[in-house]
PLY file of the C-alpha trace (Angstrom):
ply
format ascii 1.0
element vertex 289
property float x
property float y
property float z
element edge 288
property int vertex1
property int vertex2
end_header
27.70 -11.59 72.54
29.68 -14.82 72.83
32.47 -15.67 70.39
30.46 -18.59 69.00
27.52 -16.25 68.35
29.78 -13.76 66.56
31.18 -16.56 64.39
27.67 -17.79 63.57
26.58 -14.26 62.63
29.59 -13.77 60.37
28.84 -17.11 58.74
25.23 -16.05 58.20
26.35 -12.76 56.58
28.75 -14.70 54.35
25.93 -16.96 53.16
23.60 -13.99 52.74
26.17 -12.38 50.43
26.74 -15.78 48.69
30.47 -15.56 49.30
30.30 -19.32 49.81
29.04 -19.63 46.21
31.48 -17.65 44.04
29.98 -18.65 40.66
27.84 -15.47 40.66
30.91 -13.31 41.22
32.72 -15.02 38.35
29.79 -14.66 35.93
29.69 -10.96 36.78
33.46 -10.52 36.70
34.31 -12.18 33.37
32.44 -9.70 31.11
33.96 -6.81 33.04
37.46 -8.20 32.57
36.79 -8.81 28.86
35.82 -5.14 28.54
38.80 -3.83 30.53
41.30 -5.72 28.38
39.63 -4.87 25.07
39.15 -1.19 25.98
42.84 -0.87 26.89
44.24 -2.89 23.95
45.37 -5.64 26.30
47.20 -3.43 28.80
44.78 -2.18 31.48
45.97 -0.15 34.42
46.09 -2.52 37.37
44.34 0.03 39.55
41.36 -0.30 37.19
41.51 -4.09 37.43
41.55 -3.86 41.22
38.72 -1.33 41.42
36.44 -3.21 39.06
37.21 -6.60 40.63
36.48 -5.35 44.15
33.45 -3.45 42.91
32.14 -6.62 41.28
32.45 -8.59 44.51
30.82 -5.83 46.55
27.92 -5.19 44.18
27.23 -8.86 43.59
27.15 -9.33 47.37
24.85 -6.33 47.80
22.63 -7.62 45.00
22.29 -11.01 46.70
21.30 -9.36 49.96
18.72 -7.16 48.22
17.41 -10.21 46.36
16.92 -12.14 49.60
15.17 -9.22 51.26
12.76 -8.99 48.33
12.24 -12.77 48.16
12.11 -13.53 51.88
8.42 -14.47 51.70
9.01 -16.77 48.72
12.32 -18.49 49.52
10.80 -20.57 52.30
8.62 -22.34 49.73
11.53 -23.35 47.46
13.62 -26.38 48.39
16.89 -24.81 47.22
16.41 -21.58 49.18
14.45 -22.48 52.30
17.53 -22.35 54.52
18.76 -18.91 53.53
19.66 -16.68 56.52
16.65 -14.37 56.23
14.25 -17.30 56.01
15.84 -19.12 58.95
15.92 -15.93 61.05
19.71 -15.89 61.41
19.74 -12.35 60.00
17.00 -9.73 60.42
15.60 -7.64 57.59
17.02 -4.51 59.23
20.49 -6.07 59.37
20.25 -7.16 55.74
19.18 -3.73 54.48
22.00 -2.10 56.43
24.51 -4.60 55.05
23.37 -3.96 51.46
23.66 -0.20 52.00
27.18 -0.46 53.43
28.35 -2.72 50.59
26.89 -0.35 47.98
28.47 2.71 49.58
31.90 1.07 49.68
31.56 0.12 46.02
30.51 3.68 45.14
33.54 4.96 47.03
35.79 3.01 44.66
33.95 4.45 41.63
34.54 8.00 42.85
38.24 7.76 41.93
37.28 7.18 38.28
36.17 9.73 35.69
32.84 11.51 35.61
31.26 9.36 32.92
31.99 6.18 34.88
30.50 7.74 38.02
27.36 8.68 36.08
27.05 5.14 34.69
27.32 3.70 38.20
23.91 5.22 39.03
21.87 3.12 36.55
24.11 0.15 37.45
23.02 0.43 41.09
19.38 0.85 40.08
19.52 -2.26 37.90
21.09 -4.35 40.66
18.56 -3.16 43.24
15.47 -3.52 41.06
16.22 -6.91 39.48
14.47 -8.95 42.23
11.21 -7.08 41.58
11.18 -8.08 37.89
10.52 -11.68 38.88
7.05 -10.59 40.00
5.80 -9.39 36.60
8.42 -9.61 33.79
8.38 -12.89 31.83
12.15 -12.72 31.17
13.84 -11.47 34.35
17.00 -13.23 33.13
17.31 -10.60 30.38
17.12 -7.85 32.98
19.74 -9.71 35.00
21.98 -9.76 31.92
21.85 -5.97 31.72
22.55 -5.64 35.44
25.37 -8.20 35.35
26.84 -6.68 32.21
26.80 -3.00 33.11
30.44 -3.27 34.13
31.15 -3.44 30.38
30.20 0.15 29.45
31.63 1.32 32.79
34.98 -0.31 31.98
35.13 1.31 28.54
34.13 4.65 30.06
36.88 4.39 32.69
39.58 3.51 30.15
38.55 5.50 27.06
36.33 8.26 28.46
33.52 7.14 26.15
31.33 4.13 25.46
31.78 2.93 21.86
29.36 0.74 19.91
31.45 -2.34 20.68
30.75 -1.92 24.39
26.98 -1.92 23.84
27.26 -4.96 21.57
29.20 -6.73 24.31
26.47 -5.78 26.77
23.90 -7.28 24.40
26.06 -10.41 24.17
26.04 -10.59 27.95
22.24 -10.38 27.98
22.17 -13.36 25.60
24.64 -15.24 27.81
22.53 -14.51 30.89
19.40 -15.75 29.13
21.27 -18.99 28.39
22.94 -19.74 31.71
20.25 -18.37 34.00
17.57 -20.32 32.15
19.62 -23.44 32.95
19.51 -22.27 36.57
15.79 -21.47 36.39
15.03 -24.95 35.05
16.05 -26.28 38.47
13.39 -24.18 40.24
10.68 -24.29 37.58
8.24 -26.47 39.54
8.57 -24.37 42.70
8.38 -21.08 40.77
5.14 -22.18 39.12
3.63 -22.94 42.52
4.49 -19.59 44.09
3.94 -17.39 41.04
7.53 -16.31 40.31
8.30 -15.53 36.66
11.33 -16.97 34.85
12.60 -17.59 31.34
12.37 -21.36 31.96
8.62 -20.97 32.48
8.18 -18.53 29.58
10.17 -20.68 27.13
8.31 -23.84 28.12
9.09 -26.81 25.87
11.37 -24.63 23.75
13.73 -24.01 26.68
16.64 -26.15 25.46
16.42 -24.84 21.90
16.32 -21.23 23.06
19.24 -21.74 25.44
21.31 -22.91 22.48
20.04 -19.98 20.40
21.12 -17.43 23.01
24.52 -19.09 23.42
25.05 -18.84 19.66
23.80 -15.23 19.59
26.29 -14.36 22.33
29.19 -15.95 20.48
28.11 -14.36 17.20
27.99 -10.88 18.75
31.41 -11.37 20.35
32.81 -12.53 17.00
31.43 -9.35 15.40
33.07 -7.27 18.14
36.35 -9.09 17.53
36.20 -8.28 13.83
35.33 -4.65 14.56
38.34 -4.33 16.90
40.65 -6.19 14.48
41.45 -8.93 16.97
43.69 -11.79 15.86
43.13 -15.54 15.64
43.65 -16.49 19.34
40.50 -14.55 20.21
38.47 -16.71 17.85
40.09 -19.85 19.22
38.76 -18.74 22.62
35.28 -18.36 21.12
35.61 -21.79 19.52
36.54 -23.24 22.89
33.46 -21.60 24.39
31.37 -23.14 21.59
32.68 -26.60 22.51
31.46 -25.99 26.07
28.04 -25.04 24.71
27.88 -28.42 22.94
28.68 -30.10 26.24
25.93 -28.11 27.92
23.44 -29.43 25.41
24.32 -32.96 26.49
23.72 -31.94 30.10
20.38 -30.16 29.68
18.69 -32.01 26.81
16.76 -34.29 29.18
15.98 -31.41 31.59
17.33 -33.29 34.59
17.51 -30.71 37.39
20.90 -31.80 38.74
22.41 -31.74 35.24
20.90 -28.34 34.48
22.47 -26.96 37.63
25.80 -28.53 36.64
25.55 -26.79 33.27
24.87 -23.47 34.99
27.97 -23.82 37.17
30.00 -24.83 34.12
29.48 -21.40 32.52
32.57 -20.24 34.36
34.56 -22.11 31.71
32.89 -20.16 28.93
33.93 -16.89 30.56
37.43 -18.25 31.19
37.99 -19.41 27.61
36.83 -16.13 26.12
39.10 -14.19 28.48
42.00 -16.50 27.60
41.42 -15.71 23.93
41.47 -11.98 24.67
44.70 -12.34 26.65
46.43 -14.40 23.97
45.35 -11.93 21.29
48.18 -9.64 22.40
50.85 -12.30 22.84
50.50 -14.60 19.83
0 1
1 2
2 3
3 4
4 5
5 6
6 7
7 8
8 9
9 10
10 11
11 12
12 13
13 14
14 15
15 16
16 17
17 18
18 19
19 20
20 21
21 22
22 23
23 24
24 25
25 26
26 27
27 28
28 29
29 30
30 31
31 32
32 33
33 34
34 35
35 36
36 37
37 38
38 39
39 40
40 41
41 42
42 43
43 44
44 45
45 46
46 47
47 48
48 49
49 50
50 51
51 52
52 53
53 54
54 55
55 56
56 57
57 58
58 59
59 60
60 61
61 62
62 63
63 64
64 65
65 66
66 67
67 68
68 69
69 70
70 71
71 72
72 73
73 74
74 75
75 76
76 77
77 78
78 79
79 80
80 81
81 82
82 83
83 84
84 85
85 86
86 87
87 88
88 89
89 90
90 91
91 92
92 93
93 94
94 95
95 96
96 97
97 98
98 99
99 100
100 101
101 102
102 103
103 104
104 105
105 106
106 107
107 108
108 109
109 110
110 111
111 112
112 113
113 114
114 115
115 116
116 117
117 118
118 119
119 120
120 121
121 122
122 123
123 124
124 125
125 126
126 127
127 128
128 129
129 130
130 131
131 132
132 133
133 134
134 135
135 136
136 137
137 138
138 139
139 140
140 141
141 142
142 143
143 144
144 145
145 146
146 147
147 148
148 149
149 150
150 151
151 152
152 153
153 154
154 155
155 156
156 157
157 158
158 159
159 160
160 161
161 162
162 163
163 164
164 165
165 166
166 167
167 168
168 169
169 170
170 171
171 172
172 173
173 174
174 175
175 176
176 177
177 178
178 179
179 180
180 181
181 182
182 183
183 184
184 185
185 186
186 187
187 188
188 189
189 190
190 191
191 192
192 193
193 194
194 195
195 196
196 197
197 198
198 199
199 200
200 201
201 202
202 203
203 204
204 205
205 206
206 207
207 208
208 209
209 210
210 211
211 212
212 213
213 214
214 215
215 216
216 217
217 218
218 219
219 220
220 221
221 222
222 223
223 224
224 225
225 226
226 227
227 228
228 229
229 230
230 231
231 232
232 233
233 234
234 235
235 236
236 237
237 238
238 239
239 240
240 241
241 242
242 243
243 244
244 245
245 246
246 247
247 248
248 249
249 250
250 251
251 252
252 253
253 254
254 255
255 256
256 257
257 258
258 259
259 260
260 261
261 262
262 263
263 264
264 265
265 266
266 267
267 268
268 269
269 270
270 271
271 272
272 273
273 274
274 275
275 276
276 277
277 278
278 279
279 280
280 281
281 282
282 283
283 284
284 285
285 286
286 287
287 288
């Protein structure tokens, strides 16, 4: 194989894993980091931070590959996805399946250095990540399922640090489901016309004309649950300033999505990184102010 062909193949793998679009990694990583810092009272072991950060990147990448394998017969009919490597033939299905397996095994290898409870929780986490693409065939709210899959690092982080999963961890997971229903509905609004044509389910289709109102509702439910968790853990005022900052971003998102312009909805989706950042900043400052 020529050097140029090797470079093209590596580039195709990179795009298949969405490493060129890190927003998915960040939306998966922020809730995990929130949980690590809260579970350890603001002083997590850096080995845990490294393991969970690398595990997030690996499992998000594996999830993207699995998603594209499952959707390879649909992506060619959607403008935003019709140039993905499996559709264009740059990567074969066999290569993609092997890549997903290798990524998952490496991630599981990292988990094996953690305690037994965390290892046990990694099994449903893998199942959720692998089965999410199938939910778009029959479940009217696959974004809720995605929220569980994306948020399962929360109970795993508490399990790794504390050896148990307290109520606060499950409330944070529920908050993440609400966040996913908000931001991924913004994302789904971009593809709604194509999804209707090919028969893919999404929250944007299910919510219909109530989409904007329900996005705001789920944002507020997320922030309300996180405020309850903060009160339960006796967090100080900087944490709530972080939540207030996230609320200001939600107001900005309303301005972006209220007219349902596809480009603006996608901009709002990408902007969710700031919500995760502000909440994490509040958690960090909780221990220093």
